[in-house]
Each structure stands twice: as structure tokens, then as C-alpha cells.
DOVEXTI-442610 format. One line per 10 residues: number of its first residue (from 1); their letters; for each residue x, y, z of N, C-alpha, C. Coordinates in nm, 4 decimals, decimal comma. Layout:
% residues N
NUM	A	X:Y:Z:X:Y:Z:X:Y:Z; ...
//
This chain:
% residues 176
1	MLETERTILR	7,5487:9,9676:11,8344:7,6827:9,9822:11,7805:7,7799:9,8931:11,8601; 7,8654:9,8233:11,7881:7,9662:9,7373:11,8493:8,1030:9,7879:11,8047; 8,2059:9,7592:11,8827:8,3372:9,8128:11,8504:8,4458:9,7076:11,8694; 8,5443:9,7105:11,7791:8,6640:9,6281:11,7913:8,7838:9,7218:11,7898; 8,9014:9,6657:11,7930:9,0222:9,7486:11,7928:9,0284:9,8405:11,6700; 8,9940:9,7856:11,5513:9,0085:9,8624:11,4271:8,8780:9,9008:11,3602; 8,7653:9,8464:11,4100:8,6385:9,8704:11,3405:8,5269:9,9116:11,4355; 8,4260:9,9720:11,3760:8,2986:9,9982:11,4428:8,1940:9,9242:11,3605; 8,1067:9,8528:11,4273:7,9958:9,7846:11,3606:7,8705:9,8648:11,3946; 7,8116:9,9229:11,2918:7,6930:10,0061:11,3122:7,5930:9,9794:11,1999
11	PWRETDAEEC	7,4664:10,0178:11,2231:7,3670:9,9969:11,1168:7,4063:10,0698:10,9877; 7,3663:10,0089:10,8760:7,3868:10,0733:10,7466:7,2979:10,1968:10,7362; 7,3448:10,2961:10,6602:7,2681:10,4178:10,6315:7,2634:10,4354:10,4804; 7,1564:10,4954:10,4324:7,1469:10,5198:10,2876:7,2627:10,6056:10,2390; 7,3163:10,6905:10,3252:7,4297:10,7764:10,2874:7,5585:10,6948:10,2689; 7,5560:10,5652:10,3043:7,6714:10,4769:10,2829:7,6747:10,4194:10,1410; 7,5777:10,4551:10,0581:7,5624:10,3912:9,9268:7,6889:10,4002:9,8403; 7,7557:10,5148:9,8387:7,8755:10,5286:9,7540:7,9867:10,4348:9,7992; 8,0097:10,4281:9,9301:8,1145:10,3392:9,9815:8,0751:10,1928:9,9621; 7,9493:10,1612:9,9825:7,9008:10,0245:9,9604:7,9270:9,9848:9,8150
21	YRYAKDPRVG	7,8893:10,0724:9,7230:7,9099:10,0452:9,5806:8,0578:10,0304:9,5462; 8,1422:10,1134:9,6065:8,2869:10,1093:9,5802:8,3403:9,9664:9,5941; 8,2940:9,8931:9,6955:8,3457:9,7584:9,7216:8,2562:9,6487:9,6660; 8,1243:9,6697:9,6689:8,0310:9,5641:9,6264:8,0189:9,5528:9,4746; 8,0752:9,6484:9,3995:8,0728:9,6378:9,2530:8,1804:9,5407:9,2023; 8,2798:9,5112:9,2872:8,3903:9,4236:9,2476:8,3387:9,2802:9,2313; 8,3582:9,2200:9,1147:8,3070:9,0845:9,0909:8,3716:8,9767:9,1776; 8,4781:9,0127:9,2502:8,5409:8,9151:9,3401:8,4702:8,9087:9,4754; 8,3782:9,0015:9,5027:8,3156:9,0107:9,6348:8,1831:8,9344:9,6420; 8,0823:8,9802:9,5703:7,9481:8,9225:9,5837:7,9276:8,7851:9,5224
31	PIAGWPAHTS	7,9651:8,7662:9,3954:7,9342:8,6390:9,3301:7,9833:8,5150:9,4056; 8,1006:8,5191:9,4656:8,1504:8,4021:9,5380:8,0661:8,3758:9,6638; 7,9993:8,4827:9,7142:7,9124:8,4702:9,8312:7,7666:8,4441:9,7926; 7,7374:8,4484:9,6625:7,6022:8,4145:9,6174:7,5132:8,5308:9,5796; 7,5710:8,6482:9,5604:7,4914:8,7622:9,5152:7,5677:8,8393:9,4069; 7,4929:8,9005:9,3129:7,5576:8,9702:9,2012:7,6264:9,0993:9,2444; 7,7322:9,1335:9,1717:7,8011:9,2604:9,1957:7,7015:9,3751:9,1801; 7,7165:9,4768:9,2628:7,6280:9,5929:9,2528:7,6571:9,6667:9,1224; 7,5526:9,7265:9,0662:7,5641:9,7860:8,9335:7,5734:9,9387:8,9336; 7,5388:10,0026:9,0466:7,5431:10,1485:9,0544:7,5295:10,1906:9,2001
41	VENSRQIIRD	7,5547:10,3185:9,2258:7,5358:10,3719:9,3605:7,3883:10,3561:9,3996; 7,2993:10,3821:9,3041:7,1555:10,3695:9,3331:7,1190:10,2242:9,3643; 7,1801:10,1282:9,2951:7,1584:9,9858:9,3239:7,2035:9,9551:9,4672; 7,3183:10,0067:9,5065:7,3668:9,9879:9,6436:7,2724:10,0518:9,7447; 7,2224:10,1702:9,7116:7,1289:10,2392:9,8015:7,0033:10,1539:9,8220; 6,9529:10,0969:9,7133:6,8337:10,0112:9,7197:6,8618:9,8868:9,8042; 6,9802:9,8283:9,7891:7,0179:9,7089:9,8664:7,0332:9,7450:10,0138; 7,0876:9,8619:10,0432:7,0952:9,9081:10,1826:6,9533:9,9179:10,2385; 6,8634:9,9773:10,1622:6,7246:9,9955:10,2053:6,6542:9,8615:10,2263; 6,6647:9,7732:10,1267:6,5831:9,6510:10,1247:6,6448:9,5305:10,1956
51	ILSVPETYAI	6,7778:9,5238:10,2001:6,8429:9,4021:10,2503:6,9283:9,4289:10,3734; 7,0084:9,5336:10,3705:7,1051:9,5559:10,4782:7,0486:9,6312:10,5985; 6,9354:9,6990:10,5808:6,8768:9,7761:10,6920:6,7804:9,6900:10,7723; 6,8350:9,5855:10,8315:6,7558:9,4959:10,9157:6,8290:9,4791:11,0487; 6,7557:9,4378:11,1527:6,8220:9,4201:11,2827:6,9406:9,3243:11,2737; 7,0446:9,3568:11,3469:7,1651:9,2738:11,3593:7,2467:9,2618:11,2302; 7,2283:9,3543:11,1364:7,3161:9,3631:11,0194:7,3903:9,4957:11,0296; 7,5209:9,4886:11,0158:7,6064:9,6035:11,0443:7,7014:9,6351:10,9292; 7,7242:9,7654:10,9095:7,8343:9,8091:10,8244:7,9614:9,7898:10,9064; 8,0645:9,7325:10,8434:8,1967:9,7258:10,9066:8,2653:9,8574:10,8713
61	VWKETGLPIG	8,2774:9,9460:10,9702:8,3348:10,0788:10,9476:8,4798:10,0787:10,9950; 8,5693:10,1174:10,9046:8,7119:10,1244:10,9354:8,7347:10,2496:11,0186; 8,7821:10,2338:11,1404:8,7996:10,3483:11,2315:8,8886:10,4572:11,1719; 8,9921:10,4163:11,0998:9,0884:10,5116:11,0425:9,0227:10,6146:10,9517; 8,9191:10,5716:10,8775:8,8547:10,6612:10,7813:8,7113:10,6976:10,8201; 8,6501:10,6187:10,9074:8,5100:10,6406:10,9426:8,4142:10,5959:10,8342; 8,4656:10,5184:10,7369:8,3830:10,4757:10,6230:8,3617:10,3245:10,6227; 8,2453:10,2803:10,5715:8,2186:10,1369:10,5637:8,3071:10,0681:10,4596; 8,3554:9,9469:10,4968:8,4409:9,8690:10,4063:8,3846:9,7288:10,3827; 8,2712:9,7002:10,4440:8,2098:9,5686:10,4290:8,0862:9,5588:10,5152
71	SIGLHHNDLA	8,0364:9,4369:10,5285:7,9127:9,4143:10,6029:7,9225:9,2840:10,6800; 7,8543:9,2795:10,7942:7,8498:9,1576:10,8743:7,7164:9,1554:10,9463; 7,6602:9,0362:10,9614:7,5317:9,0324:11,0294:7,4912:8,8938:11,0739; 7,3908:8,8931:11,1582:7,3275:8,7711:11,2065:7,1893:8,7657:11,1437; 7,1632:8,6595:11,0674:7,0385:8,6504:10,9914:6,9580:8,5291:11,0364; 6,8271:8,5420:11,0272:6,7390:8,4277:11,0512:6,6890:8,3836:10,9148; 6,7407:8,2704:10,8677:6,7014:8,2212:10,7357:6,7093:8,0688:10,7318; 6,7441:8,0114:10,6170:6,7416:7,8666:10,5954:6,8097:7,7863:10,7055; 6,9316:7,8215:10,7400:7,0069:7,7430:10,8376:6,9595:7,7685:10,9801; 6,9241:7,8926:11,0099:6,8849:7,9302:11,1458:6,7335:7,9262:11,1584
81	EGEDEAELGY	6,6817:7,8126:11,1977:6,5365:7,7964:11,2037:6,4789:7,8357:11,3392; 6,5546:7,8118:11,4485:6,5027:7,8411:11,5815:6,5190:7,9866:11,6199; 6,4395:8,0297:11,7172:6,4480:8,1665:11,7680:6,5836:8,1939:11,8334; 6,6476:8,0868:11,8827:6,7761:8,1029:11,9525:6,8949:8,0724:11,8618; 6,8736:8,0858:11,7295:6,9778:8,0584:11,6309:6,9887:8,1744:11,5332; 7,1039:8,1864:11,4701:7,1221:8,2837:11,3619:7,2290:8,2303:11,2676; 7,2327:8,2880:11,1477:7,3395:8,2569:11,0529:7,4276:8,3798:11,0392; 7,5582:8,3591:11,0508:7,6553:8,4666:11,0347:7,6866:8,4834:10,8868; 7,6745:8,6052:10,8389:7,7108:8,6369:10,7012:7,8005:8,7587:10,6998; 7,8885:8,7677:10,5995:7,9827:8,8798:10,5948:8,0390:8,8945:10,4543
91	WLGVPYWGQG	8,0845:9,0144:10,4242:8,1654:9,0412:10,3050:8,2538:9,1623:10,3356; 8,3630:9,1716:10,2620:8,4607:9,2776:10,2862:8,5179:9,3249:10,1534; 8,5418:9,4547:10,1438:8,6043:9,5117:10,0244:8,7432:9,4544:10,0011; 8,7757:9,4271:9,8752:8,9020:9,3624:9,8372:9,0272:9,4291:9,8956; 9,0365:9,5638:9,8982:9,1597:9,6231:9,9527:9,1867:9,5857:10,0993; 9,0856:9,5350:10,1671:9,0990:9,5021:10,3092:9,1147:9,3522:10,3351; 9,1163:9,2725:10,2292:9,1316:9,1277:10,2439:9,2678:9,0950:10,3058; 9,2715:8,9834:10,3776:9,3973:8,9301:10,4282:9,4560:9,0039:10,5478; 9,3765:9,0880:10,6137:9,4259:9,1648:10,7286:9,3602:9,1224:10,8603; 9,2808:9,0156:10,8560:9,2146:8,9666:10,9776:9,0970:9,0515:11,0229
101	IVPEAARELL	9,0436:9,1340:10,9345:8,9352:9,2248:10,9715:8,8037:9,1508:10,9955; 8,7676:9,0578:10,9063:8,6423:8,9847:10,9260:8,6474:8,8999:11,0537; 8,7544:8,8241:11,0789:8,7586:8,7513:11,2068:8,7466:8,8443:11,3282; 8,8116:8,9601:11,3213:8,8049:9,0571:11,4315:8,6607:9,1037:11,4541; 8,5944:9,1433:11,3457:8,4551:9,1894:11,3554:8,3628:9,0747:11,3974; 8,3869:8,9565:11,3425:8,3012:8,8415:11,3724:8,3138:8,7990:11,5186; 8,4335:8,8077:11,5752:8,4493:8,7723:11,7181:8,3610:8,8610:11,8047; 8,3572:8,9905:11,7745:8,2733:9,0815:11,8520:8,1250:9,0520:11,8285; 8,0882:9,0211:11,7048:7,9481:8,9903:11,6757:7,9065:8,8579:11,7418; 7,9976:8,7608:11,7461:7,9683:8,6343:11,8151:7,9529:8,6580:11,9656
111	RHAFEDLSLA	8,0388:8,7428:12,0223:8,0247:8,7771:12,1643:7,8860:8,8364:12,1891; 7,8476:8,9301:12,1041:7,7165:8,9946:12,1129:7,6044:8,8908:12,1003; 7,6193:8,7993:12,0066:7,5160:8,6971:11,9830:7,4959:8,6082:12,1054; 7,6057:8,5611:12,1624:7,5957:8,4676:12,2743:7,5714:8,5373:12,4082; 7,6332:8,6535:12,4309:7,6183:8,7207:12,5599:7,4960:8,8115:12,5659; 7,4795:8,8988:12,4662:7,3718:8,9986:12,4714:7,2387:8,9440:12,4199; 7,2437:8,8633:12,3130:7,1199:8,8123:12,2524:7,0830:8,6733:12,3043; 7,1708:8,6123:12,3819:7,1482:8,4779:12,4387:7,1160:8,3724:12,3342; 7,1809:8,3807:12,2187:7,1598:8,2791:12,1162:7,2336:8,1514:12,1566; 7,1830:8,0388:12,1088:7,2417:7,9082:12,1425:7,3316:7,8557:12,0318
121	RIWCGYYDGN	7,2993:7,8894:11,9051:7,3741:7,8369:11,7909:7,3893:7,9433:11,6830; 7,5091:7,9497:11,6275:7,5353:8,0359:11,5118:7,5841:7,9454:11,3989; 7,5135:7,9480:11,2893:7,5490:7,8723:11,1692:7,6301:7,9623:11,0780; 7,7120:7,9014:10,9942:7,7872:7,9780:10,8958:7,8192:7,8838:10,7803; 7,8047:7,9313:10,6593:7,8320:7,8458:10,5447:7,9134:7,9183:10,4396; 7,9617:7,8398:10,3443:8,0336:7,8991:10,2312:8,0172:7,8049:10,1122; 8,0281:7,8619:9,9944:8,0209:7,7819:9,8727:8,1587:7,7274:9,8386; 8,1593:7,6102:9,7761:8,2823:7,5455:9,7340:8,3706:7,6457:9,6598; 8,4968:7,6504:9,6940:8,5897:7,7407:9,6260:8,6112:7,8729:9,6976; 8,5267:7,9055:9,7948:8,5441:8,0311:9,8674:8,6384:8,0060:9,9857
131	VKSERVQKKL	8,7662:7,9909:9,9533:8,8664:7,9528:10,0539:8,8860:8,0610:10,1607; 8,8657:8,1879:10,1243:8,8793:8,2945:10,2235:8,7731:8,2802:10,3316; 8,6505:8,2544:10,2913:8,5417:8,2379:10,3876:8,5611:8,1107:10,4704; 8,6064:8,0054:10,4056:8,6363:7,8805:10,4772:8,7412:7,9073:10,5860; 8,8446:7,9813:10,5504:8,9531:8,0121:10,6442:8,9022:8,0944:10,7627; 8,8172:8,1929:10,7358:8,7600:8,2757:10,8425:8,6847:8,1865:10,9417; 8,6024:8,0972:10,8893:8,5201:8,0131:10,9760:8,6049:7,9183:11,0604; 8,7106:7,8642:11,0022:8,8017:7,7774:11,0793:8,8726:7,8589:11,1875; 8,9193:7,9788:11,1502:8,9905:8,0660:11,2442:8,9022:8,1016:11,3637; 8,7721:8,1181:11,3386:8,6782:8,1550:11,4447:8,6404:8,0362:11,5337
141	GFRYQWTTDA	8,6653:7,9145:11,4860:8,6324:7,7973:11,5666:8,5008:7,7309:11,5314; 8,4452:7,7623:11,4139:8,3247:7,6929:11,3692:8,3585:7,5471:11,3403; 8,2639:7,4574:11,3661:8,2845:7,3142:11,3420:8,2023:7,2691:11,2216; 8,2653:7,1894:11,1359:8,2011:7,1368:11,0152:8,0788:7,0532:11,0514; 7,9703:7,0716:10,9748:7,8474:6,9952:10,9961:7,8125:6,9072:10,8767; 7,8046:6,9677:10,7561:7,7693:6,8905:10,6382:7,7993:6,9680:10,5101; 7,7976:6,8934:10,3987:7,8125:6,9500:10,2645:7,6913:6,9087:10,1832; 7,6393:7,0012:10,1048:7,5269:6,9730:10,0159:7,5729:7,0004:9,8734; 7,5487:6,9035:9,7842:7,5985:6,9167:9,6469:7,5243:7,0170:9,5601; 7,3945:7,0341:9,5804:7,3175:7,1217:9,4912:7,2345:7,2216:9,5711
151	VPVPQMGETR	7,3023:7,3234:9,6229:7,2342:7,4289:9,6982:7,1868:7,5351:9,5985; 7,0577:7,5694:9,6000:7,0106:7,6761:9,5110:7,0734:7,8106:9,5512; 7,1195:7,8844:9,4511:7,1727:8,0193:9,4727:7,0857:8,1109:9,3863; 6,9664:8,1457:9,4388:6,8657:8,2141:9,3562:6,9126:8,3451:9,2930; 6,9891:8,4257:9,3665:7,0317:8,5549:9,3114:7,1276:8,5395:9,1943; 7,1928:8,4213:9,1869:7,2859:8,3969:9,0771:7,2263:8,3024:8,9732; 7,1063:8,2492:9,0012:7,0385:8,1609:8,9068:7,1120:8,0305:8,8824; 7,1684:7,9717:8,9893:7,2453:7,8483:8,9735:7,2394:7,7657:9,1017; 7,3014:7,6489:9,0973:7,3191:7,5690:9,2181:7,4695:7,5500:9,2387; 7,5075:7,5342:9,3653:7,6488:7,5172:9,4002:7,6618:7,4152:9,5123
161	KGHVNLMTRE	7,7839:7,3689:9,5322:7,8143:7,2856:9,6481:7,8340:7,3799:9,7664; 7,7628:7,3506:9,8762:7,7721:7,4364:9,9944:7,8189:7,3595:10,1164; 7,8980:7,4246:10,1991:7,9509:7,3647:10,3221:7,8938:7,4422:10,4398; 7,8503:7,3692:10,5432:7,7857:7,4316:10,6587:7,8650:7,4020:10,7852; 7,8867:7,5073:10,8646:7,9581:7,4980:10,9917:7,8709:7,5545:11,1031; 7,9060:7,5194:11,2261:7,8261:7,5590:11,3412:7,9161:7,5977:11,4583; 7,8698:7,6968:11,5348:7,9305:7,7273:11,6637:7,8165:7,7345:11,7652; 7,8299:7,6597:11,8738:7,7296:7,6653:11,9799:7,7778:7,7596:12,0895; 7,6869:7,7992:12,1752:7,7242:7,8837:12,2883:7,8313:7,8132:12,3713; 7,8178:7,6800:12,3887:7,9161:7,6026:12,4646:8,0540:7,6094:12,3985
171	DWLCSH	8,0574:7,5950:12,2646:8,1854:7,6077:12,1916:8,2483:7,7431:12,2204; 8,1662:7,8467:12,2126:8,2153:7,9833:12,2311:8,2677:8,0024:12,3733; 8,1902:7,9571:12,4724:8,2320:7,9710:12,6120:8,3633:7,8972:12,6389; 8,3788:7,7791:12,5805:8,5020:7,7012:12,5997:8,6237:7,7718:12,5419; 8,6051:7,8450:12,4325:8,7178:7,9123:12,3681:8,7434:8,0517:12,4267; 8,6578:8,0962:12,5173:8,6766:8,2297:12,5777:8,6855:8,2158:12,7279
//
């Protein structure tokens, strides 16, 4: 469990399915990040079981209510090929947009990644048009690496233009 001023980052639980669905059903949340809106509480429960219940993936829990309002995690996938690398991914429920919550949670997760997990590089990407995610990454200090015109987005059955950013342990240490 990790903690920030306004949030607690803790593992997802199947009992979080209703709150997960409350925010992940909104078509403004998942599709822009490359995954379809959730279709039911049971769909959210299945996604918690199959996708979100993995090491280093956390529910962003709003301290005021004790309920999850989004998700953040460090993943080993396409961009993060080495053992000392991860990709930062996140989403947040629409009512909480524009309050600096993702940057706040991400700063703590980056601290954890570089200090506790001794990772060397954290990758982060966004699809063209996702200006909120672009803004978060700039605010955190990620540096632009490259753009790819035809990135497969399998869950959406399409290709998109994708932008990739990077933060190294050295970048993080210099900014802290």
C-alpha cells in the first residue's frame, strides 16, 4: 500500500467492482486509453480478476470516501522489455479529472519504482488526442522519445498514432 496526501494506492479487490464500473463504464475513460468501456458490474469484476489483480497495479482510493476512483500501475509489456523497466499506466473517473490526482498518485508510484523496486526506466505513452494524459506526462517530467503512426490497439480493433515518453532513474533523482 502506498499513500499520498489525498489518496491511498492499494491492490484491487473483487468487492471494488461496483465502484470500478461506476467510472470505467464512461466512454470518455477507457476508449481514449485503448480499452472498451466496461459493460456491467460483473464485467468490471472479471477485469479486476484478470487484468487489475497483478503486482504493482493499484486502485486509486480517494481518502475522503475510502472508495476507488481510478487505477494506476507499473506494467511489464511492449515498451518495458528489461527487468529494470516498467510502463506507467493510469485512468481516473471523470468526476475527478482536472484536480491533479493522477500526477499526485504517479509521483508516489514513481518514487516507489525508483527507490523501492530499483527500476532504471519508466516508459509512458498516450494515443494522439489524449491531451489529458499528455499533460500528466509532461507535468511529471517524462521526456519525449518517439511517435509511431500505426500502433495496434487490439482491444479496440484499430490502429492509432502513439507517442512514447521516458523517465530514467537519473531524471527522477535530478528532479527530487
